[in-house]
N, C-alpha and C positions, 0 to 999 in steps of 0.2 A: 336241438329235432335229431331226430335220427332220418337222414336223405340220402337218396339212391339216385343217384344219376344214370341212364342207359345213354349210348350209342352203339352203333358197329363201326367207329371210327378212335385210334386214339396214335398218339404220336409213342412211338417212332414209325409203327405204320403208316401212319397218314402225318399230314405235316401241317393244315391246312382248314380252312369252315370248319367245322361241328369239333371237332378234332383238338385244334386250338380253341376253340369255345371252352369246352372241358377240361383241355388242361390247365387254364387258366383259373377258370371259377370256381372248380370242387375246393383246391389248394384255402381259395379265399373263405368259400363257406366255411371251412374245418378251422382259417384263423378268426374266425368268432363263435370258434366255440362251437359246432355243430360237429356231429357223427357221421364223416360220408363217406360215402361208401362211392364206389364206378362198375359198372358191369356194361364189361363190352364184347357181344358174340358178332365175329367174324371169321368166316371160312379161313381168313391167313393165322389167326391166333390160334398156339400153344396154350395149351389148360396151365394157370397159374396165378398165384394172389400175392400181393407183393402191398407196402404199408411203406406211402411214399411222403412225405412234406404235411403230412395229419390225413391222409388220404388212405383209404383203401380201395386197389385196383384190382379188379378181377376180372381176368381174359379167360373167355370159352371161346372153342370152336364149335361150329357151326353143326349143324347135323348135316344128312345125305342127304332132305328134301332141296337143294339148292340144284343139285345134281339130276333127281329125278323129275324136276319140270325142265328145264333144260333140254332132256330129251322127248317131252314132250314138247317144244318149242316156246315152253315159256319161262325164259329165263328170267325176268323181271320179277318174276310172280315169285319164283324160285327161292330167288333171292332172300324176298320178305317173309313166306311160309317158314323159313330153314332158321333165319331171327328171331321172329315171334315165338314158333317154337322151344328153338333154345332158351332163350332167354326166362320163358315160363318154366321151364321146368332148372332153370340153373337158378333164377329165384326160388326156387321152391328148396331147392337143398342148401341155401344160407339159411336157413332156418332162424333169418330174422325179421319183424316186423317193422317195416319204417314209416315215418310220421309224415314221410313225400313222396313220393317220385316224379322224376321229373324226363322227361324222354321226350326227343327231336319226333318232330312228323315223317323226316326220311326214315323210309325201311322200315314202318308202321308199329317197329320193334315191341313194342307194349301192348298191341291189340288184343293179345291172350294173356293180360296178366290177369288175376282175382284174386283184387287187393284186400276184399273184407273189409270196404269202407275207407280206406288209403286212399287221398287224394292224388288224382294223377296231373301234372302239369305237362301240358303239350308244349314247348316250344317252338317255335317256324323256323324251317333254316331257309330253303329251295324245296318243294315240293317237287314232282317226278314230272308235269303238264310243265312248271315253270321253266325247267330246265332243255325239255323236248322242245316246247317251243321255242325257247330263245336259239336253239342250239340247230332249229330249222329238220330235225324228228320226230315222224310221223307217228301218231298217238296210233300203234296197231293195237289187238287185244289186247296180248300181255300189257303192253304198256299202260292203258284203261283200266283193267284190273289191280296191277299192282299199285297205280295214282289211287283209283278207289279204295283200296288197304290203308292208304295213306291218311285219304280225308274222313275215314269211320275212323279213326283212331283220333282225330280230332274230335270229330262230331262225339264224340264219348268220354270226353277230358271233362275235370273238371275244372279247370282254368286253363285260357292260352296266353302266351308272349310273345312277340315279336320284336325282331332288334329293329324294325324302319317302320314307320307310318306307308312309305310306299312299298311295303309285301301285302304290309294288310288289307290297304285301298285296293290292290292290286286283284289278291285274292277275291274279295268281295263285289267286286265289281264283275268279276267271272263268272257271281256264283258257288264260289269252291267255298269260301267258307260264310258261316251265315251271320256270326255274331263278332262281341268286336274283343278286336284282342289287345291285353297292355303292353305297349310298349316299356324295353326293357332295352336297354343300349349292349350290346357285347363288350367285355372288357377287355382290359387289352394291357396286358405284360410291361407295366414301365420300366419297372427294375433290366429289365432285360435291355434296354433300347437308350441306355441314361448314358454310355461310353461311346456310342458311335461316331466316328471324324465327322468334325464341323463341316456343314454348306461351303464357309470358306475353303477349303483348302481342292476344293472338285473343283476339275473342270464340265464346260455344258453340256451333261450327259444325262441321260434319261431311260430311268428305270421303268421297264417293264414285271410283274411279276402275277402267274396266273398259266393255265393252261390257252395252248392254241387253238380256241375254236370261235365257232360262227357267236356264240354268244358274248363276249371278251374282246372283241371285233378289234385283232390285233392289227390286221389292215388299215385302217380307222388311222391308228397311228402311225402305222410307215407310212403311210398320203399326207400325213400331216409334218413330218419331217421332211419329207422332199419336200417341200415347201418350206422349211424353215433354211435350207441350207444357203439362201444368198444373204439374209440377213447375218446367220450364223454358221461361217465353216465349218466351226469344227464341230460343231454337235454333234451326238452318239448317242445308238437307243442302243440297250440291252436288251433283249428279252430271257427273263429263265419260266420257262414253262413247258409241257410235254407236250405232244399235239393231242389233237383228240375232235377225231369226226373226221371227214375229207371233204374237199371242196376242189370240184372241176377234175375227179377223178384223182384225185391226189391225198396222200394226208393232208390234214390242217397245214399244220407246221411247215411243212415242204414248200406248201403252196404259197404262201405268208414269204418264209426267204424267197421263193425265185420271184416277187413283187418285187418284196425291198430289192433285191438285181436290179431286176430290171431297171425302175428307177432310179438306180445308183443312189440308195440310202444309205449311210455308214452303221448298221446291224448288225450286233453278235446276235447268237443265237446258241443258247445253255440249256440242256434239259435239266428242270430242275430236279431229278436225283442227282445230280454235280451239286445241288446248292446246299453244302455245310452250313453257312451262317450265312442268313438272310442281314445278321447287322454287320456284317462286311459288305453287303451289297447294296443296302442304304447308304451306307458313309462312303461309295464312290459316287453316287448319284451326284446331282441338283435339286433333279427335280423328281417326282411319281407320276406318274401316267394311269388312269383308271380310263380304260376305251370304252367300258361293258357296253353292250344292246341293253342290258339287265341287268344288276344285280344285287341281294336282296340286303348286304349293308359293303360288303368288300373289307375283309380283312386285313387284303396288304393296302388297303388306303389308313387304315387306323392304325397298324404297326409303323406306316412310312414317317405319320405325326408324331407317334411318340420315339422316333430315329430323329424328331428336329427337321422334317423335308415336308415341304410344300408339295399339296395333292391338287394335280390338276384330274378333277374327274367330271363322269357326265351326271346328266338330271336323272336319268335314269338306276342312281346305284345308291344305296341307303345308306351309305358315310356323305354323300350331297347334304341330307339334312342336318346332316353335324357340322359342316364348311359353310353352309350359303350363310351371310353374312357378317364373316369374317373374315378377319385376314391370313385365316392359313392356308386360303390357296382359293381355285377358282373351278366352278363350275358352268359345264357347258350341254348345248344339245348331244345326243347320241348321234352319232352317223356324219357327223361337222367334221371334216379334218381342217377346213380353214380356222372355225373356229376355237377349237384344238391346237392348232398352232398358236393363233393368234395370243391365248391365256398363256402356251408354256413360254412365248418369245423372253418378256421381263426377266421371268427365273435364269432362264439360259444366257442373259447378257448379259443381267447382273447378278455378283453373286452376293454382295451385301441386301440387295432386293429379297433375296432367295433365303438367306439366311435369318432375315427377321421373320418371314411370313415361317420358316421353321420354327424358330420360337413360339412366333403366337400357335402353331400347331402344336405342338409340344405342351405348351399352359393350356388348351383349351380341352386335349384328353386328360390332362391330367384332370380339369375341376368334372369332368363327365364320364371318363371312364375305367376310373380308377379301381381297381379289381375288390378292394373291399366293400368303395361306393355300392358296386354294382351287385355284390356276393345281399348290401343291407337292404336295395330294393326288391331281390330277386325270394329272401327270408320275405319280406312283409307278403309277398305274390304267395308264399306258401301258405304263412300262416291266415291267411281272409280265404284260400281253398280249403283249409282244415276247419274251419270256420262255415266255410258252407255241406262240409261232411261231416256236422256234428262231432270234430272230433279235437 
C-alpha cells in the first residue's frame, strides 16, 4: 500500500508522544513492504524532503493563519487552522494518490483533506479537552472551538484507533466519541533499548520523565519519596522534564522543586531539553515511576519496559493495561503517595527483585509491542478501512 502518515510533531523537534509513535511505526510499515510517506506541517519546520529508513519524510512550515488568529485571541484555533490548511495544500503539491491516510486527532490536521474516496484512519492520542481537564486549564471559547475541530475530524474518519481502552472509555463516557475505536497499542523501538545498563548495577534511584505539570502529578512522587526515606535512606529521584503551567503563582516545575526541598526529598531536576540519551537515563535508574492523573498510554512507561526496568504506574494510564496481571511492575491508584511508596519499596530495597521484574517487562513488550507486529495490526486496520470505502 501507499501510506501517508500526518503529524505536526516529528523528532528531533519533538521527542515524545506522537513524534515518537510516528518515528517508530513509519519505518516498521516500510519494512513490511509498503510505500510510506510522512507529511509534517508545523511552525517550527523548514521546507525539506528526506528519504530515511525506507520512509519519505516531508517537512513543511505552516502558513500565517496561526498568527492571524492569535491577534484575535484565538491561538488554539489558529494553530489548527494553519495546520489543516497547510496540510491540504501540501498534500495536493505532492501529486501522489495514497491508498490510506492516517492522522492523529491532535490539531485536526486532516480535517480539510479532499481525498476522493481515500480512507482516513484517525489515531487517538490525547484530545485538547483531555489535556485541559487534567492540567486544570479552563475551556474558554478558543479551546472549545479548537476541541470541536479535533472531534469533527474523528467523526468524519473511516476508522478510529486508540492505544488504550482507557482513553476510548473515557471519551465515550464524556460523549466526545460516538463509535467504537479499535485498540492497537503503541510500538516501541526495542533495538534502541537493548543495550541499556542492567538493573543490578544501579543504586536505589527512581526516574520520572515527562513535563512537570498537573496532569502528570510529579508532586505525588515527591510525597511518596518523602515517605520512603526511613526504609530506603539512599533513595534518590530524578525528574527529567520541562515545566508546564503554574501552581500557586509559580511555574509548575519551580513549585515541585520547592515542595521537594521543603520535604527534604533528595531530588534532581533536569530540563528535558538537556536529555540527550534517554537510554542512559534509564540505565541509571532502578525503577521508573509514572504518577499521572491521566495519560492515554505513556511512552515513558513503554520505553522503560523496553529498557528492562520495572514500572510503577497509576491505574489512570493506558500502560497499566499492559502491566496489570504481569510481573513487569505494579499499578496503583492515582493521587495516593502512600500506595506509590509501598509499590516502589520492594524494587528499591532489592536490586535482584527489580532485575527480575525488568526482564519480565522486556519480555512483555517484545511479545506485545514489537514494531513489526504493531505495523501488521495497523495494516489490517487500513485494509478494513479501504474495503469500507470500496477501494
